[in-house]
N, C-alpha and C positions, 0 to 999 in steps of 0.2 A: 503494499500500499504505501509506505514512504516511498519507494522507489518510482512509484508511478507520480506521485504527487510532485517529485520533483522535475520529473522529464514533462508535465504537462505546465508546470511554471517556467522550464527552459524554452517551451515553445510558445508560450504569450509572450516573454521578454523577447525574442526572436520576431511574432509577430506585429508587434503592437509599435506605434513608433516612439521614441527616446527623446525628451529635449537636453539639450548640450545646456546647461544653465552659466557654463563658463564665458560663455559668447554674448551674456548678455550686458555686462558690464562695457564690452566692445562696442557695443552697436548694432548689434544681431542678437534674433534668438534662432535657434536650428535644432529641426525635426528629421527622423530619418522612419521609413519602414522598408522592411524588405530585407535581403542578405548583399550586404556591400561588398563582401568578398567573394561573392558568385560571380563567375567569369560570364561576359557576355554571350549570349545564345547565336549570333550572325552578326555578319559586317554592319557599320552607319553608314547612313548616305546623307549627302547635304539634301536641304531642304526646309520648307517655312509651314509656318501653321497660321494661318493669321484669322483668328476669333474674334464674332465682334460681341461677346459677351453674354451674359445669361446663362443658362443650361448647357454644358458642355456635346455637342452631337459626336455621340460614342464614336463614329464610325471612322470622323474624322481623328478623334486623337488616337485609334487605334494605327490609324495611317500614319501619325506621328512615331507613335512607339516601333513600328515595324522601323522606319526612318534610322531610330535608335538603337537599331540592332537588336530589342526588346530588354534591352542593357539598365545602364545607371541614370535615370534621369533628375535634374536638379531643377527644382522650380524658384523662383525669386520673385518675393513681394515686399510691399513696407508697411503690409495691416495682416491682422488676421494669426493663425497659429496652422496647428497640424493638420487641419482637416482639408486643405487643399489637396498636398500629397497622399493622404489614406485615400481619399475619393479614386483618383488618380490609379493609385494603387490596385483598388479591390474593384472597384467600380469599370475602370477601362481596362486594367488588367495589360498582361504581355510585357511586364515590365518586372527586371530581376529587384529593384530597390529603386526608391521615392527619397531623394531628400528636399529639404526646403528649408531656404534660409528666408528672414523675415529682417527685414536693414529698419533701425531706427534713425540711423545717422550715416553721416558721409564717412565718417572714419572708418564703419564696419568695410569701405571698398577698399582698404588698404592692409585688410586685416589678413595676416599670412594664411591662417586654417580656412577662411572664407574663398579664398584663391586656390588652395589646395583643393578643394570640393568642385570647383569650376574647372580646375585644369584634367580633374579625372573623368567629370562627366561625358557621358553619353550623346547625351543631348538637354537643352536649356528650355525653359517654360519660363515666361512674364505673367506672371497673375495681374488681375485688375486690379482696381484700387484710385489712387490720384497720381497720375502720371508727372505732377509737378516732383512728387517726393523722387519719382526716378531720375531726374532733372538735375533735380539739387546733388542727389547719392552718390550719381555714377557717373555724370560726363566730365569727362577727361580724367578717370580714376584708371587706374587696374582693372576694374569689374567690367569696364563698357569696353575695354582693351580686350579681355578674355570672351566676351560675348561675340566680338568681332571674329576673334580667333577661331573660336568653334567651330563657324560655320565655314572659314576659310580651306580648315583641315578637315571638310567632309563629315559635319555634325549636323544635324536639324537645330531650329532655331524658332521658337515663337509664341506668341503672346496673345491674350485676349483682353478686350477693353481696353483700359489705361495702357497693360502692355502689348496691345497692339499698337495703340497712337504716337508709340515712338519708335516702330521699327523703322521706317521713312527715313531718307537723307533728312530730309523736314518734316515736321509734325508740331499737331496744338500740342503745346505743354500744358496749358493751362494754368502758367505762372502767375497769374494771378486773385488765386484763391478761389477761381469761381468756373463752371462750365458753360460759356458761350452760348445764348440759343441762335438760331437762323434770323432772325429779323433785326437783332442788334449785330450780329455780324455783319449783314447783308448793308445795313445802315451806315457800317462804316470799318471796311476790312482793313485799313490800314491804324485803327483806334488801338488802344492802351490794352484793350481784353483782348483780342483776337494775339495771341502770345503764341509765335510761331519759333519751335527751336531747331536749329539747323546744324548739321556737323556733329550729331551726336552718336548714335549707330548707323554700322553700313553694311546693310544686308543685299545678298544678290537681288537684282530685277529691282529692288525698291528704291532704287537712286533717285528717278523722278517721280515718285507715288507719295502721296500725303493720303495719311487713311485718317477713316472714321469710323465708330461702332455704336452699339444701340442703334442702327441706323433711322429705320423705318421706326421704332416705336418712339423715338426722341425727338423727327422730323427733322433728322441734320443733314438735308438734302441742300437746303441753303446756306448751311456754314460751311459743308465741306465745299461747295461754291466759290465763297469767299476765302477759303484759306488758300485754293489753288488760285486764286487770282492776287492773292498777297504774292506768294511766293513765285508765279509767272512773273509778275510787274517789277519783284526785287532782287532775284537770285536766280531763277532758273525758267527759263521760256519755254522749256518742255515740259513742266509737269502736269500729271493727272490727278484725279481723286480716285480711292477704292474706299467704297462702303460696305461696311458688313454687317446685317442685320443679327440681332438677337437670336439666341439658339441658333448659330449657322458659323460654320468658316469655310475656308477656303485653306488645301491641302495642297503646297506645290512643288512639283519636282526639282528635281537637280540640272534641269533642261530648261527650267520656266515654265513648263505645263502646269496648268492648275485644275483640281476639280472642288467643285462647290458640296457642300454638305450641310444639312439642316435638317431640324427636329421638329420646325413649327412653319414649312413654309415660309422661310424665310429667301432673302434676296444677297447676292452680292451685286453692288452698284457699281457699273465705270463710268467715272466723269472726264470727258475729254472738251473740253474748249477750242476755240477756234481763235488763235492770237494774243496778243497781251493787251492786257487792258489797260488803260488809263487812269491810276486811280490818282485821289487827292484827298487829303486827312480831312476828316470829316463831312466827308462827303459820300453818298449812297454808291452802290454799287451800278455801273451799267454793261453788261456784257450780254451781245446779241443773241452769240451760239455756241452752245451749250450741247452736245450729243451725251444723252443720259443711254447707258446700256445697263440691262438688267440680267444676270445669271442666276439659273436655278440648277437643280440637279442634271439636268441633261446639257447642259452647257459646259464648255471647256475655253480657257483663256491661257493663252501663249503672253506671257509677262516682259518675254524678249519684243514681240512686234505689237502688244497689245491687243493683237487680235482677237476676237469672242467668236466662236463656232458655237453655232445654232443658241443664239441667245432667245431669252426670254421675251425682252422690247427692245427695241431701239428708238429713241425718240430724241427730237432737237427741244431745245427748250431757253431761254432768253432771262436775263435780269433786265428790268426798266426801271431805274430810282429805285433802286435795292427791295423792288417787287420781283418774286419768280411767276413766271406763265409757261403754259403752255404743257403742265403736268397736272 
């Protein structure tokens, strides 16, 4: 009986996540679940998982787990606790371990243990929350460089909600402490609340892509157009927008081809303006021609060429004095 009890306790200790409390005073908390010493079952493959927030579409995350070779995933966040890692490990499955690091300040981005965990990861996934924290904690630090390096050596990287917002070369940083809505962004695309962060992370195929999330649920088409307008007018004439609905994700292969998954009839939205707008401070946006292409699970996208095969719909809209029409 005593032997059985000992074996049971050992199994529980192995299966349950454990917090490394020693990290908390250094600006982070750490959790793990699974077997950190197990060999990775298969080879890794570079790729991206672009998730729109809400519930995670299981098939998309299983696609991501396969890209990680079924190995050791690291989840990065700036809020919450062990629950994200537990959900991925138990509900998605297909991984031998999941480690979660919760950052509470910038100092953690220089911590040797944090960097060692990232160096050994077979894939990195950035959770939701407040992307301003990610910018403040990671931009220009070894953590940002570790994320960039991971995909450069053939490991997958993904993000959901705030974690997706920072993956583009230019992205909405929410640095003013709020989350701007479409009417306000269209009314003043150069305004102080349209806080675009540049040159943070450097993901393949996202150099000219500005992302947004919770897209239909929070009526964010207008603000994504405003984000793209600011980026086109100030730093990148080729910028486009990519919005992902809640409960949905785009799984991107190493060659740039993407397949869309959703568990709630969502879409991915490709926003392609024509030309470069003339913006003035404190003035509403005028943009006469913006193509909006929606993707569903039957669609495919090539992020190298931005060609969408079998789109759910494709229309041209316009912005006149800050007002969206045509949709």
